[in-house]
C-alpha atoms as an extended CHARMM CRD file, in Angstrom:
* protein
*
       252  EXT
         1         1  MET       CA              0.0000000000        0.0000000000        0.0000000000  PROA      1               0.0000000000
         2         2  ALA       CA              1.3740000000        3.4040000000       -1.0120000000  PROA      2               0.0000000000
         3         3  VAL       CA              1.6620000000        6.4690000000        1.2320000000  PROA      3               0.0000000000
         4         4  ASN       CA             -0.8240000000        9.2540000000        0.5000000000  PROA      4               0.0000000000
         5         5  ILE       CA              1.1480000000       12.3630000000       -0.4170000000  PROA      5               0.0000000000
         6         6  ASN       CA             -1.4760000000       14.7780000000        0.8960000000  PROA      6               0.0000000000
         7         7  THR       CA             -1.3680000000       13.1390000000        4.3260000000  PROA      7               0.0000000000
         8         8  VAL       CA              2.3990000000       13.6150000000        4.4710000000  PROA      8               0.0000000000
         9         9  TYR       CA              2.2190000000       17.2060000000        3.2120000000  PROA      9               0.0000000000
        10        10  GLN       CA             -0.4700000000       18.2360000000        5.7010000000  PROA      10              0.0000000000
        11        11  THR       CA              1.4510000000       16.5970000000        8.5590000000  PROA      11              0.0000000000
        12        12  VAL       CA              4.6380000000       18.4350000000        7.6230000000  PROA      12              0.0000000000
        13        13  LEU       CA              2.7870000000       21.7670000000        7.3860000000  PROA      13              0.0000000000
        14        14  TYR       CA              1.0590000000       21.1880000000       10.7090000000  PROA      14              0.0000000000
        15        15  ILE       CA              4.3260000000       20.5060000000       12.5420000000  PROA      15              0.0000000000
        16        16  ILE       CA              6.1320000000       23.4560000000       10.9580000000  PROA      16              0.0000000000
        17        17  ASN       CA              3.2760000000       25.9250000000       11.4880000000  PROA      17              0.0000000000
        18        18  LYS       CA              2.4620000000       24.7610000000       15.0180000000  PROA      18              0.0000000000
        19        19  GLU       CA              4.8550000000       27.3530000000       16.4310000000  PROA      19              0.0000000000
        20        20  GLN       CA              4.8250000000       29.7790000000       13.4930000000  PROA      20              0.0000000000
        21        21  ARG       CA              8.1980000000       28.5470000000       12.2570000000  PROA      21              0.0000000000
        22        22  GLY       CA              7.6560000000       29.1380000000        8.5670000000  PROA      22              0.0000000000
        23        23  TYR       CA              6.0240000000       27.7240000000        5.4500000000  PROA      23              0.0000000000
        24        24  ILE       CA              6.9510000000       25.2690000000        2.7200000000  PROA      24              0.0000000000
        25        25  THR       CA              5.5050000000       25.8030000000       -0.7600000000  PROA      25              0.0000000000
        26        26  PRO       CA              4.1980000000       22.8940000000       -2.8590000000  PROA      26              0.0000000000
        27        27  SER       CA              7.1880000000       23.2460000000       -5.1870000000  PROA      27              0.0000000000
        28        28  GLU       CA              9.6300000000       23.0120000000       -2.2860000000  PROA      28              0.0000000000
        29        29  PHE       CA              7.7250000000       20.1110000000       -0.7690000000  PROA      29              0.0000000000
        30        30  ASN       CA              7.6900000000       18.1770000000       -4.0550000000  PROA      30              0.0000000000
        31        31  SER       CA             11.4610000000       18.5590000000       -4.3980000000  PROA      31              0.0000000000
        32        32  LEU       CA             12.0010000000       17.3590000000       -0.8400000000  PROA      32              0.0000000000
        33        33  ALA       CA              9.5350000000       14.4970000000       -1.2710000000  PROA      33              0.0000000000
        34        34  THR       CA             11.4470000000       13.2210000000       -4.2990000000  PROA      34              0.0000000000
        35        35  GLN       CA             14.7840000000       13.4750000000       -2.4830000000  PROA      35              0.0000000000
        36        36  VAL       CA             13.5700000000       11.7250000000        0.6700000000  PROA      36              0.0000000000
        37        37  GLN       CA             11.7680000000        8.9350000000       -1.1820000000  PROA      37              0.0000000000
        38        38  ASP       CA             14.9680000000        8.2240000000       -3.1230000000  PROA      38              0.0000000000
        39        39  GLU       CA             17.0540000000        8.2030000000        0.0790000000  PROA      39              0.0000000000
        40        40  ILE       CA             14.7110000000        5.7380000000        1.7820000000  PROA      40              0.0000000000
        41        41  PHE       CA             14.6420000000        3.5340000000       -1.3200000000  PROA      41              0.0000000000
        42        42  GLN       CA             18.4510000000        3.5560000000       -1.5100000000  PROA      42              0.0000000000
        43        43  SER       CA             18.7190000000        2.6620000000        2.1890000000  PROA      43              0.0000000000
        44        44  TYR       CA             17.0230000000       -0.7090000000        1.6420000000  PROA      44              0.0000000000
        45        45  PHE       CA             20.1530000000       -2.1730000000        0.0660000000  PROA      45              0.0000000000
        46        46  PRO       CA             22.8040000000       -1.5800000000        2.7720000000  PROA      46              0.0000000000
        47        47  ASP       CA             20.1570000000       -2.2960000000        5.4090000000  PROA      47              0.0000000000
        48        48  GLY       CA             19.2660000000       -5.5520000000        3.6670000000  PROA      48              0.0000000000
        49        49  ASN       CA             22.9160000000       -6.6010000000        3.5170000000  PROA      49              0.0000000000
        50        50  GLN       CA             23.3590000000       -5.9170000000        7.2120000000  PROA      50              0.0000000000
        51        51  LEU       CA             20.1940000000       -7.8140000000        8.1530000000  PROA      51              0.0000000000
        52        52  ASN       CA             21.1690000000      -10.7180000000        5.8940000000  PROA      52              0.0000000000
        53        53  ARG       CA             24.4650000000      -11.0340000000        7.7670000000  PROA      53              0.0000000000
        54        54  GLN       CA             22.4820000000      -11.2050000000       11.0060000000  PROA      54              0.0000000000
        55        55  ASN       CA             20.4130000000      -14.0080000000        9.4770000000  PROA      55              0.0000000000
        56        56  GLN       CA             23.5660000000      -15.9030000000        8.5370000000  PROA      56              0.0000000000
        57        57  ASN       CA             24.9210000000      -15.4900000000       12.0710000000  PROA      57              0.0000000000
        58        58  ASN       CA             21.5930000000      -16.6520000000       13.5610000000  PROA      58              0.0000000000
        59        59  THR       CA             21.1490000000      -13.3370000000       15.3720000000  PROA      59              0.0000000000
        60        60  GLN       CA             18.0370000000      -12.2840000000       13.4530000000  PROA      60              0.0000000000
        61        61  ASN       CA             14.5100000000      -12.9900000000       14.6300000000  PROA      61              0.0000000000
        62        62  ASP       CA             12.9500000000      -15.3890000000       12.1070000000  PROA      62              0.0000000000
        63        63  THR       CA              9.3680000000      -15.5540000000       13.3800000000  PROA      63              0.0000000000
        64        64  GLU       CA              6.6740000000      -14.9270000000       10.7860000000  PROA      64              0.0000000000
        65        65  PHE       CA              6.0790000000      -11.2150000000       11.3610000000  PROA      65              0.0000000000
        66        66  PHE       CA              9.3520000000      -10.1450000000       12.9940000000  PROA      66              0.0000000000
        67        67  ASN       CA             12.0660000000      -10.9690000000       10.4690000000  PROA      67              0.0000000000
        68        68  MET       CA             13.5140000000       -7.5840000000        9.5190000000  PROA      68              0.0000000000
        69        69  PHE       CA             15.3250000000       -8.9400000000        6.4580000000  PROA      69              0.0000000000
        70        70  LYS       CA             12.0430000000      -10.2710000000        5.0500000000  PROA      70              0.0000000000
        71        71  ASP       CA             10.3470000000       -6.9900000000        5.9430000000  PROA      71              0.0000000000
        72        72  THR       CA             12.9590000000       -5.0360000000        3.9930000000  PROA      72              0.0000000000
        73        73  ALA       CA             12.6880000000       -7.4000000000        1.0110000000  PROA      73              0.0000000000
        74        74  TYR       CA              8.8920000000       -7.0460000000        1.1440000000  PROA      74              0.0000000000
        75        75  LYS       CA              9.2320000000       -3.2700000000        0.7310000000  PROA      75              0.0000000000
        76        76  LEU       CA             10.9880000000       -3.8460000000       -2.6040000000  PROA      76              0.0000000000
        77        77  TYR       CA              8.3600000000       -6.1780000000       -4.0880000000  PROA      77              0.0000000000
        78        78  PRO       CA              6.2720000000       -3.3530000000       -5.6430000000  PROA      78              0.0000000000
        79        79  PHE       CA              9.3100000000       -2.2420000000       -7.6480000000  PROA      79              0.0000000000
        80        80  GLU       CA             10.1940000000       -5.6910000000       -8.9870000000  PROA      80              0.0000000000
        81        81  LYS       CA              8.8110000000       -6.9090000000      -12.2940000000  PROA      81              0.0000000000
        82        82  GLU       CA              9.7940000000       -8.9100000000      -15.3400000000  PROA      82              0.0000000000
        83        83  ALA       CA             10.6080000000       -6.6110000000      -18.2530000000  PROA      83              0.0000000000
        84        84  LEU       CA             10.6860000000       -7.6020000000      -21.9200000000  PROA      84              0.0000000000
        85        85  PHE       CA             13.5370000000       -6.1340000000      -23.9260000000  PROA      85              0.0000000000
        86        86  THR       CA             13.2390000000       -5.4110000000      -27.6640000000  PROA      86              0.0000000000
        87        87  TYR       CA             15.9800000000       -6.1390000000      -30.1540000000  PROA      87              0.0000000000
        88        88  ASN       CA             17.4790000000       -2.9920000000      -31.7000000000  PROA      88              0.0000000000
        89        89  ALA       CA             19.3230000000       -3.7350000000      -34.9440000000  PROA      89              0.0000000000
        90        90  ALA       CA             21.2060000000       -0.4240000000      -34.9850000000  PROA      90              0.0000000000
        91        91  ASN       CA             22.8460000000       -1.2730000000      -31.6490000000  PROA      91              0.0000000000
        92        92  ASP       CA             22.8800000000       -5.0500000000      -32.1650000000  PROA      92              0.0000000000
        93        93  GLY       CA             21.3810000000       -5.5570000000      -28.7310000000  PROA      93              0.0000000000
        94        94  PHE       CA             18.2360000000       -5.3770000000      -26.6230000000  PROA      94              0.0000000000
        95        95  ILE       CA             16.7540000000       -2.2330000000      -25.1060000000  PROA      95              0.0000000000
        96        96  TYR       CA             13.8700000000       -1.6330000000      -22.7180000000  PROA      96              0.0000000000
        97        97  THR       CA             11.1590000000        0.5750000000      -24.2080000000  PROA      97              0.0000000000
        98        98  GLY       CA              8.5480000000        0.2790000000      -21.4750000000  PROA      98              0.0000000000
        99        99  VAL       CA              7.5010000000        2.5920000000      -18.6690000000  PROA      99              0.0000000000
       100       100  GLY       CA              9.7000000000        3.2670000000      -15.6500000000  PROA      100             0.0000000000
       101       101  THR       CA             13.3940000000        3.6220000000      -14.8600000000  PROA      101             0.0000000000
       102       102  ILE       CA             15.3790000000        0.4430000000      -14.2830000000  PROA      102             0.0000000000
       103       103  TYR       CA             17.5150000000        0.5100000000      -11.1450000000  PROA      103             0.0000000000
       104       104  LYS       CA             18.9830000000       -2.9980000000      -10.9760000000  PROA      104             0.0000000000
       105       105  LEU       CA             18.9830000000       -6.1270000000      -13.1280000000  PROA      105             0.0000000000
       106       106  GLY       CA             18.1080000000       -9.4850000000      -11.6460000000  PROA      106             0.0000000000
       107       107  GLU       CA             17.7250000000      -12.8210000000      -13.4060000000  PROA      107             0.0000000000
       108       108  ILE       CA             18.2430000000      -12.5870000000      -17.1760000000  PROA      108             0.0000000000
       109       109  VAL       CA             16.5550000000      -15.1660000000      -19.4150000000  PROA      109             0.0000000000
       110       110  SER       CA             17.3820000000      -15.6000000000      -23.1070000000  PROA      110             0.0000000000
       111       111  THR       CA             14.9050000000      -17.4960000000      -25.2820000000  PROA      111             0.0000000000
       112       112  TYR       CA             16.0360000000      -19.4070000000      -28.3770000000  PROA      112             0.0000000000
       113       113  ASN       CA             13.0790000000      -20.7870000000      -30.3160000000  PROA      113             0.0000000000
       114       114  THR       CA             14.5730000000      -21.3750000000      -33.7570000000  PROA      114             0.0000000000
       115       115  THR       CA             15.7880000000      -24.7950000000      -32.7250000000  PROA      115             0.0000000000
       116       116  ASN       CA             14.1840000000      -27.8890000000      -31.2870000000  PROA      116             0.0000000000
       117       117  PRO       CA             13.9860000000      -27.9060000000      -28.3310000000  PROA      117             0.0000000000
       118       118  THR       CA             13.3730000000      -24.2740000000      -27.3390000000  PROA      118             0.0000000000
       119       119  TYR       CA             15.8890000000      -22.9260000000      -24.8440000000  PROA      119             0.0000000000
       120       120  ASN       CA             14.9940000000      -20.5720000000      -21.9850000000  PROA      120             0.0000000000
       121       121  SER       CA             18.4550000000      -20.0590000000      -20.5760000000  PROA      121             0.0000000000
       122       122  ILE       CA             19.6950000000      -18.1740000000      -17.5450000000  PROA      122             0.0000000000
       123       123  THR       CA             22.1700000000      -15.6580000000      -18.9380000000  PROA      123             0.0000000000
       124       124  GLN       CA             25.3690000000      -14.7030000000      -17.1530000000  PROA      124             0.0000000000
       125       125  LEU       CA             25.9590000000      -10.9700000000      -16.7760000000  PROA      125             0.0000000000
       126       126  ALA       CA             29.6250000000      -10.0860000000      -17.2600000000  PROA      126             0.0000000000
       127       127  SER       CA             31.7580000000       -6.9910000000      -17.6450000000  PROA      127             0.0000000000
       128       128  LYS       CA             32.4540000000       -5.8180000000      -21.1850000000  PROA      128             0.0000000000
       129       129  SER       CA             36.0900000000       -6.9280000000      -20.9920000000  PROA      129             0.0000000000
       130       130  ASP       CA             35.1700000000      -10.4070000000      -19.6990000000  PROA      130             0.0000000000
       131       131  TYR       CA             32.4690000000      -10.6660000000      -22.3540000000  PROA      131             0.0000000000
       132       132  SER       CA             35.0210000000       -9.9070000000      -25.0870000000  PROA      132             0.0000000000
       133       133  GLN       CA             37.5040000000      -12.4770000000      -23.7910000000  PROA      133             0.0000000000
       134       134  ILE       CA             34.9060000000      -15.2120000000      -23.3230000000  PROA      134             0.0000000000
       135       135  THR       CA             33.2410000000      -14.7680000000      -26.7160000000  PROA      135             0.0000000000
       136       136  ARG       CA             36.5750000000      -14.7330000000      -28.5640000000  PROA      136             0.0000000000
       137       137  SER       CA             37.8090000000      -17.9910000000      -27.1180000000  PROA      137             0.0000000000
       138       138  LYS       CA             36.8390000000      -21.2660000000      -28.7970000000  PROA      138             0.0000000000
       139       139  LEU       CA             36.9620000000      -23.0100000000      -25.4380000000  PROA      139             0.0000000000
       140       140  THR       CA             34.5330000000      -20.6560000000      -23.7190000000  PROA      140             0.0000000000
       141       141  THR       CA             32.2620000000      -19.6350000000      -26.5980000000  PROA      141             0.0000000000
       142       142  PRO       CA             28.7120000000      -19.0820000000      -25.2210000000  PROA      142             0.0000000000
       143       143  THR       CA             25.9720000000      -21.5030000000      -26.2930000000  PROA      143             0.0000000000
       144       144  PHE       CA             22.1630000000      -21.5780000000      -26.2800000000  PROA      144             0.0000000000
       145       145  SER       CA             22.3630000000      -23.3490000000      -22.9300000000  PROA      145             0.0000000000
       146       146  TYR       CA             24.9720000000      -21.0060000000      -21.4380000000  PROA      146             0.0000000000
       147       147  PRO       CA             24.6470000000      -17.5260000000      -22.9770000000  PROA      147             0.0000000000
       148       148  ILE       CA             26.4690000000      -14.4620000000      -21.6940000000  PROA      148             0.0000000000
       149       149  CYS       CA             25.7360000000      -10.7340000000      -21.8070000000  PROA      149             0.0000000000
       150       150  PHE       CA             26.9740000000       -7.2910000000      -20.8160000000  PROA      150             0.0000000000
       151       151  THR       CA             25.2640000000       -3.9120000000      -20.4550000000  PROA      151             0.0000000000
       152       152  THR       CA             26.0690000000       -0.5030000000      -21.9340000000  PROA      152             0.0000000000
       153       153  ASN       CA             24.2230000000        2.5860000000      -23.1820000000  PROA      153             0.0000000000
       154       154  ALA       CA             22.2850000000        2.4790000000      -26.4280000000  PROA      154             0.0000000000
       155       155  ILE       CA             22.9480000000        5.0730000000      -29.1150000000  PROA      155             0.0000000000
       156       156  ILE       CA             19.5020000000        6.2110000000      -30.2260000000  PROA      156             0.0000000000
       157       157  THR       CA             18.9200000000        8.5890000000      -33.1510000000  PROA      157             0.0000000000
       158       158  PRO       CA             17.4710000000       11.1150000000      -32.6800000000  PROA      158             0.0000000000
       159       159  ALA       CA             18.8780000000       11.1610000000      -29.1510000000  PROA      159             0.0000000000
       160       160  THR       CA             16.2820000000       11.3960000000      -26.4040000000  PROA      160             0.0000000000
       161       161  THR       CA             17.4500000000        9.8200000000      -23.1690000000  PROA      161             0.0000000000
       162       162  ASN       CA             20.1010000000        7.2340000000      -22.4130000000  PROA      162             0.0000000000
       163       163  GLN       CA             18.6740000000        3.7560000000      -22.7260000000  PROA      163             0.0000000000
       164       164  LEU       CA             20.0480000000        0.5900000000      -21.2310000000  PROA      164             0.0000000000
       165       165  LEU       CA             21.4150000000       -1.7570000000      -23.8910000000  PROA      165             0.0000000000
       166       166  VAL       CA             21.9760000000       -5.4680000000      -23.2340000000  PROA      166             0.0000000000
       167       167  LYS       CA             24.1700000000       -7.3860000000      -25.6740000000  PROA      167             0.0000000000
       168       168  VAL       CA             23.8260000000      -11.1670000000      -25.5720000000  PROA      168             0.0000000000
       169       169  SER       CA             25.8760000000      -13.9340000000      -27.1330000000  PROA      169             0.0000000000
       170       170  PRO       CA             24.5470000000      -15.8960000000      -28.8780000000  PROA      170             0.0000000000
       171       171  THR       CA             21.7960000000      -13.4650000000      -29.8770000000  PROA      171             0.0000000000
       172       172  PRO       CA             18.4250000000      -14.7960000000      -28.6240000000  PROA      172             0.0000000000
       173       173  ASN       CA             14.9870000000      -14.4500000000      -30.1770000000  PROA      173             0.0000000000
       174       174  ALA       CA             13.6630000000      -12.8440000000      -26.9990000000  PROA      174             0.0000000000
       175       175  LEU       CA             15.1010000000      -11.4440000000      -23.7920000000  PROA      175             0.0000000000
       176       176  SER       CA             13.3370000000      -10.9630000000      -20.4660000000  PROA      176             0.0000000000
       177       177  ILE       CA             14.9150000000       -9.6170000000      -17.2790000000  PROA      177             0.0000000000
       178       178  ASN       CA             13.6370000000       -9.5340000000      -13.7280000000  PROA      178             0.0000000000
       179       179  CYS       CA             14.2620000000       -5.8520000000      -12.9580000000  PROA      179             0.0000000000
       180       180  LEU       CA             14.0730000000       -3.5830000000       -9.9680000000  PROA      180             0.0000000000
       181       181  PHE       CA             12.5810000000       -0.2240000000      -10.9400000000  PROA      181             0.0000000000
       182       182  LYS       CA             13.0340000000        3.1320000000       -9.2400000000  PROA      182             0.0000000000
       183       183  PRO       CA              9.9310000000        4.5980000000       -7.5590000000  PROA      183             0.0000000000
       184       184  THR       CA              7.9630000000        7.0820000000       -9.6260000000  PROA      184             0.0000000000
       185       185  THR       CA              8.4320000000       10.7200000000       -8.6660000000  PROA      185             0.0000000000
       186       186  PRO       CA              5.8620000000       11.8000000000       -6.0470000000  PROA      186             0.0000000000
       187       187  PHE       CA              3.9150000000       14.9920000000       -6.7010000000  PROA      187             0.0000000000
       188       188  TRP       CA              1.4990000000       17.0670000000       -4.6330000000  PROA      188             0.0000000000
       189       189  GLY       CA             -0.8110000000       18.6090000000       -7.2090000000  PROA      189             0.0000000000
       190       190  PHE       CA             -2.9620000000       21.6040000000       -6.4770000000  PROA      190             0.0000000000
       191       191  ASN       CA             -5.3290000000       24.2770000000       -7.7600000000  PROA      191             0.0000000000
       192       192  THR       CA             -5.1610000000       27.9030000000       -6.6650000000  PROA      192             0.0000000000
       193       193  GLY       CA             -8.1180000000       29.2520000000       -4.6900000000  PROA      193             0.0000000000
       194       194  GLY       CA             -9.7210000000       32.6640000000       -4.8260000000  PROA      194             0.0000000000
       195       195  VAL       CA             -7.3460000000       34.1940000000       -2.2820000000  PROA      195             0.0000000000
       196       196  GLY       CA             -4.2400000000       32.4900000000       -3.6140000000  PROA      196             0.0000000000
       197       197  GLN       CA             -4.3890000000       29.4490000000       -1.3390000000  PROA      197             0.0000000000
       198       198  TYR       CA             -3.2320000000       26.0220000000       -2.4880000000  PROA      198             0.0000000000
       199       199  ILE       CA             -6.0350000000       23.4510000000       -2.7830000000  PROA      199             0.0000000000
       200       200  TYR       CA             -5.0580000000       19.7750000000       -3.0250000000  PROA      200             0.0000000000
       201       201  ASP       CA             -5.9110000000       18.1850000000       -6.3700000000  PROA      201             0.0000000000
       202       202  PRO       CA             -5.8520000000       14.3760000000       -6.1440000000  PROA      202             0.0000000000
       203       203  SER       CA             -6.3490000000       13.9760000000       -9.9110000000  PROA      203             0.0000000000
       204       204  SER       CA             -2.9700000000       15.5610000000      -10.6830000000  PROA      204             0.0000000000
       205       205  SER       CA             -1.1070000000       14.1340000000       -7.6750000000  PROA      205             0.0000000000
       206       206  LEU       CA              1.1140000000       11.0670000000       -7.4120000000  PROA      206             0.0000000000
       207       207  ASP       CA              1.4420000000        9.2850000000       -4.0760000000  PROA      207             0.0000000000
       208       208  PHE       CA              4.6830000000        7.9530000000       -2.6540000000  PROA      208             0.0000000000
       209       209  GLU       CA              5.2630000000        4.4090000000       -3.9140000000  PROA      209             0.0000000000
       210       210  LEU       CA              6.9480000000        3.3570000000       -0.6900000000  PROA      210             0.0000000000
       211       211  ASP       CA              5.2980000000        0.9710000000        1.7490000000  PROA      211             0.0000000000
       212       212  VAL       CA              2.8140000000        2.5370000000        4.1710000000  PROA      212             0.0000000000
       213       213  SER       CA              5.2010000000        1.7140000000        7.0370000000  PROA      213             0.0000000000
       214       214  GLU       CA              7.5220000000        4.4350000000        5.7120000000  PROA      214             0.0000000000
       215       215  LYS       CA              5.0720000000        7.2750000000        6.4260000000  PROA      215             0.0000000000
       216       216  SER       CA              6.7940000000        8.3650000000        9.6540000000  PROA      216             0.0000000000
       217       217  ASP       CA             10.2560000000        8.2820000000        8.0420000000  PROA      217             0.0000000000
       218       218  LEU       CA              8.9700000000       10.3500000000        5.1320000000  PROA      218             0.0000000000
       219       219  VAL       CA              7.5710000000       13.0150000000        7.4640000000  PROA      219             0.0000000000
       220       220  VAL       CA             10.6360000000       13.1020000000        9.7160000000  PROA      220             0.0000000000
       221       221  ASN       CA             13.1800000000       13.2910000000        6.8980000000  PROA      221             0.0000000000
       222       222  ILE       CA             11.2230000000       15.9000000000        4.9460000000  PROA      222             0.0000000000
       223       223  LEU       CA             11.0500000000       17.9660000000        8.1380000000  PROA      223             0.0000000000
       224       224  LYS       CA             14.8260000000       17.7320000000        8.4240000000  PROA      224             0.0000000000
       225       225  TYR       CA             15.2320000000       19.3800000000        5.0300000000  PROA      225             0.0000000000
       226       226  CYS       CA             12.4630000000       21.8790000000        5.8060000000  PROA      226             0.0000000000
       227       227  GLY       CA             14.5260000000       23.0900000000        8.7410000000  PROA      227             0.0000000000
       228       228  ILE       CA             17.3340000000       23.9160000000        6.3360000000  PROA      228             0.0000000000
       229       229  ILE       CA             15.0380000000       25.7950000000        3.9490000000  PROA      229             0.0000000000
       230       230  ILE       CA             13.4490000000       27.9690000000        6.6360000000  PROA      230             0.0000000000
       231       231  ASN       CA             16.7390000000       28.2020000000        8.5780000000  PROA      231             0.0000000000
       232       232  ASP       CA             15.4250000000       26.6770000000       11.7900000000  PROA      232             0.0000000000
       233       233  PRO       CA             18.0460000000       24.4130000000       13.4610000000  PROA      233             0.0000000000
       234       234  THR       CA             15.5050000000       23.2860000000       16.0590000000  PROA      234             0.0000000000
       235       235  ILE       CA             13.5030000000       21.4050000000       13.4300000000  PROA      235             0.0000000000
       236       236  ILE       CA             16.6760000000       19.8260000000       12.0380000000  PROA      236             0.0000000000
       237       237  GLN       CA             17.8060000000       18.6450000000       15.4820000000  PROA      237             0.0000000000
       238       238  LEU       CA             14.4270000000       17.1990000000       16.4350000000  PROA      238             0.0000000000
       239       239  ALA       CA             14.0360000000       15.4630000000       13.0810000000  PROA      239             0.0000000000
       240       240  GLU       CA             17.5510000000       13.9940000000       13.2360000000  PROA      240             0.0000000000
       241       241  GLN       CA             16.9900000000       12.7100000000       16.7820000000  PROA      241             0.0000000000
       242       242  GLU       CA             13.7310000000       11.0660000000       15.7560000000  PROA      242             0.0000000000
       243       243  SER       CA             15.3160000000        9.5750000000       12.6360000000  PROA      243             0.0000000000
       244       244  GLN       CA             18.2720000000        8.1570000000       14.5760000000  PROA      244             0.0000000000
       245       245  GLN       CA             16.0370000000        6.6500000000       17.2360000000  PROA      245             0.0000000000
       246       246  THR       CA             13.8490000000        5.0060000000       14.5950000000  PROA      246             0.0000000000
       247       247  SER       CA             16.9320000000        3.5390000000       12.9000000000  PROA      247             0.0000000000
       248       248  ILE       CA             18.2620000000        2.1960000000       16.2190000000  PROA      248             0.0000000000
       249       249  ASN       CA             14.9230000000        0.6090000000       17.0830000000  PROA      249             0.0000000000
       250       250  GLU       CA             14.6790000000       -1.0970000000       13.6820000000  PROA      250             0.0000000000
       251       251  LYS       CA             18.2240000000       -2.5270000000       13.7500000000  PROA      251             0.0000000000
       252       252  SER       CA             18.5490000000       -3.4790000000       17.4150000000  PROA      252             0.0000000000
C-alpha cells in the first residue's frame, strides 16, 4: 500500500506551522519528497545486507512477522517486475522501451526458439572486458544453454534519453529480465483558490510508492530538510533525533 502524499504534506505543514516557524511551498515540498523517497529507497540495500548477515549469524529474529530482512525485502516487491527487452538492430542488442526507470537487473533469461527444443536459458551478466575475452575464445564460446551478456548505453537517433542496452551472445529471439525499478516521482498537485491558497488536487497528484510503514520516516526526513530551507536548526535537530532513534529501534 502506497503512502498518501497529501497526508504527508499536511502533517509536515502542521508541525512546521504549530509554532509559526515558517512555510513550505508545494514546489519546495515536491522537491524534498522526491529526495527523501529516493534516500529511503536507496537505504534498503545496505540495510538488507546488514540484516542478511544477522540471518547468517543466527542473530536475526525469524518468526513470521518479525524478520527484519524479510520486511525489507517485502518493501521492494512493488518495484520488482519482469521486463521484456526489444531487439534494436542499430545497436545489435536489446533495449527496454517500457515505462519506468530500471535501477537494478536481476535474473536474465534468453529465449532461443529457432531450434528444437526451445531454450529458456539463464544468462550470465559479465563486464564488457570479460564478455570480449569469453566470446573470442573457442573453449569458452557461449551456447544456447549457457549464454552471456553485458550492459552498456544504447545510441539512439534522434537522441532522447540514455537507454540501457543489453548485448547477448549468442543473440536470442527474446530477452526478459527480472528488474528492480526506481519509484515514480511523487507529486502534490494543487489548484489555486480565490485568495491564492493552495487546494489539493488528487487527480494531478502522485502518491509515494513506498510501503505505508515508511510514512513516519517520510515526514521526519522531509522535516529535516524543511529546517534547512526555513533556517530553523531546532527542526533539524528534532528530526535527526527522531530519525536516529527510529533507525536504532529497527536494527537493534
